C-alpha positions in Angstrom: -3.8 -33.4 -19.6 -2.6 -30.4 -18.1 -5.4 -30.4 -15.5 -4.8 -34.4 -14.8 -0.8 -33.6 -14.2 -1.5 -30.7 -12.0 -3.9 -33.3 -10.0 -1.3 -35.7 -9.2 1.3 -33.2 -8.4 -0.9 -31.6 -5.8 -2.0 -34.8 -4.2 0.0 -36.3 -1.4 1.2 -39.6 -1.2 -1.4 -40.5 1.5 -3.9 -39.1 -0.8 -2.6 -41.0 -3.7 -2.6 -44.3 -1.8 -6.0 -43.8 -0.1 -4.4 -43.6 3.4 -5.5 -41.5 6.3 -3.5 -40.6 9.3 -5.7 -41.9 12.1 -6.6 -39.1 14.7 -8.9 -40.2 17.4 -12.6 -39.2 16.7 -14.4 -37.2 19.4 -16.7 -39.3 21.7 -20.1 -39.5 20.3 -22.8 -37.6 21.5 -23.6 -38.8 25.1 -20.4 -41.2 25.0 -19.2 -41.7 28.5 -15.6 -41.9 27.3 -12.8 -39.6 26.4 -9.0 -40.2 25.3 -6.7 -37.8 26.7 -3.0 -37.1 26.0 -1.0 -37.2 22.6 1.4 -40.3 23.0 1.2 -42.1 25.9 -2.6 -41.8 26.2 -5.3 -42.3 29.0 -8.7 -43.4 28.5 -11.3 -41.7 30.8 -14.6 -43.5 31.4 -17.5 -42.1 33.1 -19.9 -44.9 34.2 -23.4 -44.2 34.9 -25.2 -45.7 37.8 -25.2 -49.6 36.9 -22.8 -49.3 34.3 -20.2 -52.0 33.4 -16.4 -51.6 32.2 -13.8 -54.1 31.7 -10.1 -53.8 31.2 -6.9 -55.7 31.2 -5.0 -56.2 34.7 -2.6 -53.7 35.5 -3.8 -51.0 33.3 -5.8 -48.7 36.0 -4.4 -45.4 36.4 -7.4 -43.8 38.8 -10.7 -45.0 39.9 -13.5 -43.5 42.0 -14.1 -45.1 45.5 -17.8 -46.1 44.5 -16.7 -48.5 41.6 -16.6 -52.2 42.6 -13.8 -54.0 41.0 -13.7 -57.8 41.0 -11.9 -60.2 38.8 -14.0 -61.8 35.7 -13.1 -64.5 33.1 -16.3 -64.4 31.0 -16.6 -68.2 31.6 -14.3 -70.9 30.5 -14.8 -70.6 27.2 -14.2 -67.1 26.9 -10.9 -67.5 29.0 -9.5 -70.1 27.0 -10.1 -67.7 24.1 -8.4 -64.9 25.3 -5.2 -66.9 26.2 -5.0 -68.1 22.8 -5.3 -64.5 21.6 -2.1 -63.7 24.1 -4.3 -61.7 26.1 -5.1 -62.1 29.7 -7.1 -64.8 30.7 -8.5 -62.6 33.5 -10.5 -59.1 33.1 -10.8 -56.8 35.7 -14.6 -56.0 35.8 -15.6 -52.4 37.3 -19.5 -51.9 38.4 -20.9 -48.5 39.3 -22.6 -49.1 42.5 -23.4 -45.8 43.1 -26.0 -43.3 42.5 -24.0 -40.9 40.3 -21.7 -41.1 37.4 -18.3 -42.5 38.6 -14.9 -42.0 36.8 -11.9 -44.5 36.0 -8.8 -43.7 33.8 -6.8 -46.6 32.3 -3.5 -47.0 30.1 -1.5 -49.8 28.5 2.0 -50.6 30.1 3.6 -49.2 27.0 3.9 -46.0 25.0 1.2 -45.8 22.6 -2.3 -44.7 21.2 -5.6 -45.9 22.2 -8.0 -46.8 19.4 -11.7 -46.6 20.0 -13.6 -49.3 17.9 -17.1 -49.0 17.3 -18.8 -52.6 17.3 -21.8 -51.7 16.2 -20.2 -50.8 12.8 -17.1 -53.0 12.9 -18.3 -56.0 14.6 -16.4 -59.1 13.6 -13.3 -57.1 13.5 -9.8 -59.0 13.6 -7.2 -57.6 16.1 -3.6 -58.1 16.9 -2.5 -60.4 19.6 -2.4 -58.3 22.9 -4.1 -55.3 20.9 -6.9 -55.5 23.4 -7.2 -52.8 26.2 -10.9 -52.7 27.1 -14.6 -52.1 26.8 -17.6 -50.6 27.8 -20.6 -53.0 28.7 -21.3 -56.7 28.5 -21.7 -57.1 25.2 -18.6 -58.0 23.5 -17.3 -61.2 23.2 -13.8 -62.7 21.9 -14.3 -65.0 19.4 -11.6 -67.2 17.2 -11.1 -67.6 13.6 -9.0 -69.9 11.9 -6.5 -68.5 9.4 -7.7 -69.6 5.8 -4.5 -71.3 4.3 -1.4 -72.9 6.2 1.0 -69.8 4.4 -1.3 -67.3 6.4 -1.3 -69.0 9.5 2.7 -69.5 9.5 3.9 -66.3 8.0 0.9 -63.7 7.9 2.0 -62.6 11.7 -1.2 -63.2 13.4 -0.6 -66.8 13.9 -3.0 -70.1 13.2 -5.7 -68.7 15.2 -7.2 -65.2 14.5 -8.5 -62.8 17.1 -12.0 -61.4 16.4 -14.1 -59.1 18.5 -17.7 -59.3 18.2 -20.8 -57.4 20.2 -22.1 -54.0 20.5 -20.8 -50.8 22.0 -17.2 -49.8 22.0 -14.0 -51.5 22.4 -10.5 -50.0 22.5 -7.1 -51.3 21.2 -3.9 -50.1 22.1 -1.1 -49.1 19.1 2.4 -48.2 19.0 3.7 -45.3 16.9 1.6 -43.7 14.2 -1.7 -45.5 13.0 -2.9 -45.2 9.6 -6.4 -46.5 8.2 -7.5 -47.5 4.9 -10.9 -48.2 3.4 -10.3 -51.1 0.9 -12.9 -51.2 -2.0 -13.9 -54.6 -2.8 -11.3 -56.7 -4.6 -8.5 -54.0 -3.7 -5.3 -55.5 -2.4 -3.2 -53.8 0.1 0.3 -55.4 1.1 1.5 -54.6 4.6 4.5 -55.4 7.1 3.3 -58.6 9.0 3.8 -56.9 12.1 2.3 -53.5 11.3 -1.1 -54.9 11.3 -3.3 -53.5 14.2 -6.5 -54.8 12.6 -8.7 -55.2 10.0 -12.7 -55.7 9.5 -14.0 -59.4 9.4 -14.7 -58.8 5.5 -11.4 -58.4 4.5 -9.8 -61.4 2.8 -6.3 -62.4 4.8 -3.6 -63.9 2.9 0.3 -63.7 2.3 2.5 -62.8 -0.5 6.1 -63.7 -1.0 8.5 -60.5 -0.7 10.3 -60.7 -3.8 13.0 -63.1 -5.0 15.5 -65.0 -3.2 18.1 -62.3 -2.6 15.3 -59.7 -1.6 13.7 -62.4 0.8 17.2 -63.1 2.6 18.9 -59.7 2.4 15.7 -56.8 2.3 15.2 -57.0 5.9 11.5 -57.3 5.2 11.3 -61.0 6.3 10.0 -63.6 3.5 6.3 -62.7 3.3 4.2 -59.7 3.4 0.5 -59.5 4.7 -2.1 -59.5 1.6 -5.4 -57.6 2.5 -8.2 -57.7 0.1 -11.1 -55.5 0.5 -13.9 -54.9 1.3 -13.4 -53.3 4.7 -11.4 -51.0 7.0 -7.5 -51.9 7.6 -6.0 -50.1 10.7 -1.9 -49.8 10.6 0.4 -49.2 13.1 4.4 -48.2 12.4 5.7 -49.9 15.6 4.8 -52.7 17.8 6.1 -54.3 20.8 7.6 -57.5 18.9 9.6 -55.1 16.3 10.4 -52.8 19.5 11.7 -55.6 21.5 13.7 -57.1 18.7 15.6 -54.0 17.8 16.5 -53.1 21.3 17.7 -56.7 22.0 19.9 -56.7 18.9 21.2 -53.5 19.8 22.3 -54.9 23.6 23.5 -57.8 22.0 25.8 -55.7 19.5 27.1 -53.8 22.5 27.4 -56.6 24.7 29.8 -58.6 22.2 31.7 -55.4 21.7 32.3 -55.2 25.4 33.5 -58.7 25.6 35.8 -58.4 22.5 37.4 -55.1 24.4 37.6 -57.0 27.2 39.4 -59.7 25.8 41.9 -57.4 23.8 42.6 -55.6 27.1 43.5 -59.1 28.9 45.3 -60.2 25.7 47.6 -56.9 25.6 48.0 -57.1 29.3 49.3 -60.5 29.0 52.0 -59.6 26.3 
């Protein structure tokens, strides 16, 4: 009993929850990419001769002159799938037409982390809308997966259509805040804030659970439903996202504007007297 108690006391909350703080892994041996920076990160890629790199428009920081750039859609079907996924219809395609490795650096237009996903291990991964940044090579495809229930589609935070990445090689996602990961065992359940889910393996079940009673749902500030994720598979969570950030900032701006209007109205009223 004493040993058990000591084990519980010594374990950290993350260890008890089976959650790990995400740390970008070092690139595998022979990899052509590297993530630089601590907060607003940059993805640096060294493309061998003939290699191809795709990225979202407006993300380039620097590039070598021997990289040929063009606009790519991947065909009408892929373009439509990206549009449904809240991604750009177009992607920038960089091809190294030189004889030696050429470099490019890309980043997202908001502060955040870059999360590499090895599609050889996580093909079929479901990602949050707008999370895609870039990928190396020609063998990644966007697919659409319908939410299995109307409740999950309306209240799960990912919409009616889920964005799925399939193929081989590395894809890179953008996240805001701190990123946590958890490997769910078969049948293991995790509840998450609907806007905190960055990605999860295609093997993970996706549904919703009501937050609590009516008072909690109306006044708890957590919305009406939580996202329910059921193993097996890996889950990636983020502590912040653009929706939450914009909502918080907009609410603060509205409050300040109302205070200014109230002060101005009070001043005019006093002046009239």
